[in-house]
N, C-alpha and C positions, 0 to 999 in steps of 0.2 A: 791077364787082368788080376788085380788085387783089391782088397778091401781097405777103405780109409774112412776116417771121420772128417768130413769135408765141411769147412766153415762157408756158409752161403750168405751170411749177413748177420746183423745184430741179433744175438741170442738164437741163432739158427745154425745148428750143426746137424749134419745128416750122414748116416752110414751109406756109402756109395761104392760102386765098383769103378775103379780108375785104372789106367794103364800102368803096369809096373814100369818104373823109370828105367831108361837105358843109360848106360854109362859110356863115357868117352875115355880117351887116353889120359892116364894119370888119376882116374877116378876109381871109386869102389862102390859096389852094391852091398848094402848091409841089410840082413834080415833082422827086423826089430824084435827083440825078445822081451824087453821091458822099457817102459817110458813113464816117468812120473809126470803128474799134472802140476804145473807151476802157476803161481798167481799171475805172472805176466801173460800166460796163455789165456787165462780167464778174463783178464782186463781187455785183451784184444777182442775176445769173443763178445763181451758184454758192452763195449763202448763203440765198436765199429771203427776203431782207429786204423784198421787195415782194410784194403779192398778185398772183395771176394771174387772168385773162390780161392781158398787156401787150405792147406793142411798144417795145423800147428803141432806142437810137441817137440821139446828140445832136450829133455833129460833122458837121453837115449843110449841104450846099450844093446848089442846084438852080435850076430855071427856074420862074418864076411862070406858072401856067396859068390861074388865074382870080382875080378880086378881088371882094370884097363891096362892097355899097353904102357909099359914103362914103370908100373908099380912093382917094386921089389921088396918093400918092407912088410907087406901083408900078402897073405895067400888065402884062398878059399878054405873055410874051416876055422880060421883064426877068430878069437873072441875079442871084441873091441867096444870101447865107449867113444862117442863122438861129440866134440864141441861144435856148435853150429856157427860160432863167431871166432875168427882168428885175425889179428891185426897184421898190417903189412910189415911192421918192424923198423921202418926207416923214416916215416913222416914226422912232422913237428910233434904231434901228440904222442907218437911212439917214443920219440926221443925224450919226452917229458914223462914217460911211463904212465900216461893217461890213456891206456889202450882202448877203453870203451868208447873214446871219442874219435878214434881213427876212422877215416872214411871207408877203408877196406873192412875194418871190424864191423861196421854197421851193415855191411852186406852179409846176407845169410848164405852159407855154402853147403847146406844140406836140404834136400827136398824130396817129397814123395810125389808131388804133382803140383801143377800151377806155379804161381810165384813162390820162390823158395822161402819157406817159413818154419823150417825145422823138420816137419814131416813125421815126427815120431808117433803120431796117432795113425799109423798105417802099418801094413805088413812089411814093407821094404822102403828104404831110403837110398837116394843117390848122394854120395859124399864127393864133393867137388875137389879138384886137384890141390888147391892151396890148403884145404882142410886136411886132406890125406897127408900132406907133407908135415903139418905142424899141429893138427888138432884131432888126429885119430890115435887113441890110446889103447895099447894092448892090455887085455884083461887076463891075469894069470888064471890057470886052472884052479878050481876050488873056491873062487870068488863068485858068488851068485850074481847074475846079471842085475838083479834089483839093487844090490850093494853098489855095483859099478855105476849104475845110473845116477847115483848121488854125487859123483865126482864133480859135475858142473855146479850144483848148488853149494857143495862144500867149498869149492874154489871161491865162489862169490862171498861166502861167509868168512873164509880165512882172510881174504883181501880186506874185508871190513875190520876184522880184529887187528890186523897189522896196521891199518890206518889209525886205529885208536892208540897204538903204542902203549898198551897196558903194562903196568909194573906190578911186581909181586905184593907190594904193600898197599895196593889200591882196592877199592870196592867199585864194582860195576853193576848197574841195574839193567836188566833186559826186559823190556815191556812186550809181552806176547810170548806164549809158549806153544805155538803151533810148531810144525816140524822145523821151519827155518829159525824160529826163536830158540828152540832147544839146541840146534846145531851151533848157533851163535854163542849161546850161554856155555855150552860144553867146550867150545874152542877158547872162549874167554877164560874159563877155569883152568885150562892147560897152561896159561901164563903164570899161574900162582895167585892171581887176583881172587878176592872174595866175590862171589856172584850171587846177586839177589835176582829172583825171577818172579815176574808179576803176570798173573792171568786170572780170568774170571772163573775158570773151570778147574775143579779139583781133579778131574780125570786127566787133564793135561799135566798138572803138577805131578801126578802119579807116574806118568810116562817119563817126565823130566828127571824124577828121582832115580830112575834106572840108568841115567847117564851121569850120576854123581852130583846132581844139583840139589843141594840140601838146605837152601834158604828161600823157600817159597813165600810169596805174598799173595794172599787171597784178595784180589782186586774187587771182588763182589762184596766184601765185608770190611776190608781194611783200607785205611788212607795210605795210598802208596807213597805219597810225598812224605808224610809223617814217619812212616816206617823207614824210608831211606835215610832220613835225618837221625832217627833213633839208632840205626845201625852204624852210624859214623860219628858219634859224639857230637851230633848236632850240625855237622858241616854240610852234609849232603854227599852223595856219591861222587867219586872222581870221574866217572863216565857213565853215560846212559845210552842205551841203544833202543830205538823205536823200531820194533820188528812187526808192527801191525799198521796197515794202511788206514789209519784214522788220524786226521790232522789235529783234533783236540788233544791227542796224546803227546804232541810236541810240547805243549805247555806243561804237561805233567812231568815230562822228562827234564825240561829246563828248570822247573821248580825243585825237582828232586836232586839236582846236580849242584855241587859246591861252587863257590866263586873260583874261577880259574880252571874249572872242569870242562869236559867235552861231552857234547851230545851228538850222536851219530844217527842220521836218518837212513834207514835201510829199505823200508817198504813204501816210501812216499814217491812213487814213480809217475804220478799224475801232476801235471802243471796246475797251479791254482794260486790262491791268495791266502795262505794260512797266516794267522796272526802271530807275529814274533815281537817280543819286547826288545827294542833296540838297546835299552839301558842294560839289560842282562848280558848282552854281548860286549858293549862298550865299557860300562862302569864296573860290572861284575866280572868282566873278562872271561865269560864263558864262550867256548868255541863251538860253533855249529858247523858240522861237517857232513858230508854225504859219501856213500860208497855204492857203486852200481856195477853190476855184471861181473864178469870174470877177469882174471889177469893171467896172461900167458907166462908172465915172469915166475909165477908160483905153481905152474901147471904140474910139474913133476912132484913137487912137495905135496900138493893137494891129493894127487892120485895115490902117492905112497901112504898118505894118512888114511885114505879110505881102504886101501888094500890091507895094510898092516892092522888097521883098526878092527877089521872084521874078526880077527882072531884075538884081539887084545882090548876088549871092552868098548869098542866103538862100532858095534854092529848096528848100522843104520836101518836095517830092515825092520828093526823093532819100532820104527816110526810109522811103518805102513799099517794103516787100519783097514783098508779095503783094496781089493784087487778085482779088476774087471776084464773080461774078454773085450776085444776090439768091437765086436758086434753090440756090446753094451756100453760103448763109450759115451753116448749121450747121457745115460744115467750116471756114469762116473763123473762127467763134467758138471752135472746138476748137483751132485752131492758135494763136490769140491767147491762149488759156487755158494753153497749154503751150509757151511760147516756147523756141526753141532758138537756137544761136549766130547763125544767119543769118536769123532772122525778126525783123523790126522792126515798123514800123507796118503793120497789116492794114486794107485798105479793102474795103467792099462798094459795088459799082457797080450799082444797081438796074436801069439800062437796058442793062446788058451782057448778052450772050447766055450761057446756061449752058454750062459746059465750056470757057470761054475765059479761064480763070485765067492771069494773066500770069507767074506764077512769080517767081523772084528777079530782082534787078537784073541 
């Protein structure tokens, strides 16, 4: 038996004992060393979008404990990070490189128990064969498991930045400086573009500054749209990214963007009826685009960025504000669900002893 944080219904997560998963041919059993809490995990817990029971958690890194028959690329003791979605590679959507819409991609290939749902909020996960083949990433010695667990979110952010096709003479506005907003802004800055960052909290701007982001906008006191125009000779930014799940911010992003510019929605993963000015898209020629989930096409590039970045100014463990043992996962989920100024990325460390929560940086 093993411990897991089991989703039992809307706003109902319980620490329970479940059977340690058994693996079959081609599969791997991974001991979870670190798992970040993602906003999509929280959305599922709070909206009841998925049936219960399940074990969520998909930003997962750990140690290979056992391998099934036929597995030759990994052995017990290897350190690895796992993607929970991997596309088939040959369907219509894969041919169009819209991998997140592939029917196989929509299947989850990592589980701790019950319906496969990532399973990282548990001591062990079973990694299914198609994920082992293309979605299990070896982690070099010297790279902390916490850093490796960022590979999946970094991939999603890198995909978004590539979709924007930023150029070095452009200015981009990133609305929201939580962990994802900071990663998006830092990756945007690597293109040579000037990056404006907007957030309500000075504490988050302070963290962002550690990643080279030097053009903060205090959204609690400043007019974000006015500042975006002031920074661009009155035109508006060339591109804006909405990294906060607040539909009213779509209008802010559209108004802050120049005619002919691009607005990318990253955090708007709930269907709804957000108001959009059609003339801004038609007459002002502003492009409204989206980016969702990871891309297998940039998997190696994203992993290398995380590994090399740990030693070269892109240490993502600096985004972690709180670490919790698995026994305290309910508290961790509650904190992540109600962020405050000094809470950033929340991690669950299943091998950590209860009561040893590390607190703030």
